[in-house]
C-alpha positions in Angstrom: 0.0 0.1 0.0 1.2 3.2 -1.0 0.3 6.6 0.3 -0.3 9.4 -1.4 -0.2 12.7 0.2 -2.5 15.3 -1.4 -0.3 17.9 -3.3 -1.0 21.1 -1.2 0.6 19.8 1.6 3.6 17.8 0.0 4.5 20.8 -1.8 4.7 22.4 1.7 7.1 20.0 3.4 9.0 20.4 0.4 9.4 24.4 1.1 9.9 23.4 4.6 12.8 21.0 4.1 16.0 23.6 4.2 14.1 25.4 7.6 14.3 22.1 9.1 18.0 20.9 8.2 18.8 23.6 10.8 17.3 22.8 14.1 17.8 18.8 13.1 21.6 19.5 12.6 21.0 22.2 15.9 19.7 18.5 17.7 22.8 16.4 16.6 25.4 18.2 17.6 23.7 19.1 20.7 23.5 15.4 21.7 27.1 14.5 20.8 28.4 17.9 23.1 26.1 17.4 25.7 25.4 14.3 28.1 23.6 14.5 31.8 26.3 14.5 34.4 25.9 15.1 38.1 26.9 18.3 39.5 30.3 17.6 41.4 30.7 19.0 44.7 33.2 21.6 45.5 36.0 21.3 45.6 36.4 18.0 43.8 37.2 14.8 45.8 40.4 14.7 43.7 41.4 18.5 44.7 40.8 17.0 48.4 43.1 14.4 47.6 45.7 16.2 46.4 45.7 19.3 49.4 45.2 16.5 52.1 48.2 14.2 50.6 50.8 17.4 49.8 49.9 18.2 53.8 50.4 14.9 55.1 54.1 14.6 53.3 55.2 18.2 54.2 54.4 17.3 58.0 56.3 13.7 57.5 59.1 15.8 56.1 59.0 17.9 59.8 61.7 16.7 62.1 59.6 16.3 65.1 62.4 14.1 67.1 63.2 17.3 68.9 59.7 18.4 70.1 59.1 14.0 71.1 57.9 13.4 74.6 57.6 17.6 75.5 54.7 19.0 76.8 53.7 21.8 74.4 51.0 24.4 73.4 50.2 24.8 69.8 48.9 27.4 67.7 48.2 26.8 64.0 48.4 29.4 61.3 47.4 28.7 57.7 46.9 31.3 54.8 44.1 29.0 53.0 42.1 26.6 53.5 39.5 24.8 55.6 40.6 26.2 58.7 39.3 24.8 61.5 40.2 20.6 59.4 43.6 22.0 59.1 44.3 22.9 62.7 42.7 19.6 63.7 44.8 17.9 61.2 48.2 19.4 62.0 47.3 18.9 66.2 46.5 14.8 65.6 49.6 14.4 63.0 51.8 15.7 66.1 50.6 14.1 69.1 50.7 10.8 66.7 54.5 11.3 66.5 54.8 11.8 70.0 54.7 15.4 70.7 52.1 16.1 74.1 50.0 19.0 72.9 48.3 20.6 76.2 47.8 23.9 77.7 48.5 22.8 81.4 52.1 24.5 81.9 54.2 23.5 78.7 57.6 23.7 78.3 57.4 24.4 75.0 54.8 26.8 73.1 55.1 25.7 69.5 54.0 28.1 66.3 52.8 26.0 62.8 52.6 27.9 60.1 50.6 26.0 57.0 52.1 28.7 54.7 51.1 27.3 51.5 48.1 24.7 50.7 46.5 24.8 47.8 46.4 22.6 44.3 47.9 23.6 40.4 46.1 23.0 37.6 47.8 23.3 33.5 47.0 21.9 30.6 48.7 21.5 27.2 47.4 20.6 24.3 48.0 19.7 20.7 45.3 19.7 19.1 41.8 22.0 18.0 40.6 23.4 20.9 37.0 23.4 21.7 34.8 26.2 20.1 31.4 28.2 19.5 30.3 27.0 15.9 29.4 30.1 14.1 25.7 30.7 12.9 24.1 27.5 14.5 26.1 28.5 18.1 26.6 25.6 18.8 29.8 24.1 20.9 32.4 22.3 18.8 34.1 19.1 21.1 37.9 19.3 21.6 39.9 17.2 19.2 43.3 16.1 21.2 45.5 14.4 19.4 47.8 15.1 22.6 46.6 16.4 25.9 48.5 16.7 29.7 46.3 18.0 32.1 48.4 18.6 34.8 46.8 18.9 38.9 49.3 19.2 41.5 48.8 19.7 45.5 51.3 22.0 47.0 51.6 22.3 51.3 54.5 24.4 52.9 55.4 23.7 57.1 57.3 25.2 59.1 56.9 24.9 63.2 58.7 27.6 65.3 59.3 27.1 69.1 59.0 29.4 71.7 59.9 28.7 75.6 56.8 28.4 77.5 57.6 30.7 81.0 59.4 33.4 79.6 57.8 33.4 75.9 61.4 33.4 74.6 62.7 31.9 71.1 64.2 28.9 71.3 64.1 27.0 67.8 62.6 26.2 64.5 62.5 24.3 62.3 63.5 23.9 58.5 60.1 24.6 56.1 59.1 21.1 54.8 57.3 20.9 51.4 54.4 18.2 50.1 53.6 17.5 46.3 50.9 15.4 45.3 50.0 15.0 41.4 47.2 13.7 39.0 48.4 13.6 35.3 45.8 13.3 33.0 46.6 12.0 29.1 44.9 11.8 26.1 46.2 10.4 22.4 44.2 10.6 19.1 41.0 11.6 21.1 40.1 8.0 22.4 43.5 6.9 24.7 43.4 8.4 27.6 45.2 7.5 31.4 45.9 9.0 34.9 49.3 9.0 36.4 48.1 9.8 40.3 50.6 9.2 43.5 47.1 10.6 45.9 47.4 6.8 46.7 50.7 6.3 48.5 49.9 7.5 52.3 52.7 9.6 54.2 53.3 8.2 57.4 
């Protein structure tokens, strides 16, 4: 059975084909460019891992043997980040490594400075970056022959010690630096892999 359209309807469809082509193309390209995704938390999980691993490694680089077994008062000063969490983490780390943190008659007063705590990101791309297609205004996807996305966590920690009775300066530790990384590689559009050290815990 062959369906025969009325002549006026067929003529109207033929005239409308060019006008229908552009919306159809937009829908096709849009379907290629977009996908349904959950909104990630801020900061992202990998950012949190990079921050805490770099802080752990900076603390592990401190020579705490000079304070081990002594009663100390502790003040932690940070330049950026979650202040309450960082202070609690630094105190817990010191206690876990033999430093007796107390507010009663301390032999030393320690001031710990977390002078740097954060992440950096940079990218390198060989290929065509994503762009907004002219006229139709649809995003054109990135074409990566080679792409490197480098994410790095960085922390710097130092401790200054003062006499618990007189408040006079006693000594300070060298600044300890902690680094963590996650590098994402893409080759020839579809080959991708990640190199990271966030699973390596400092002790």
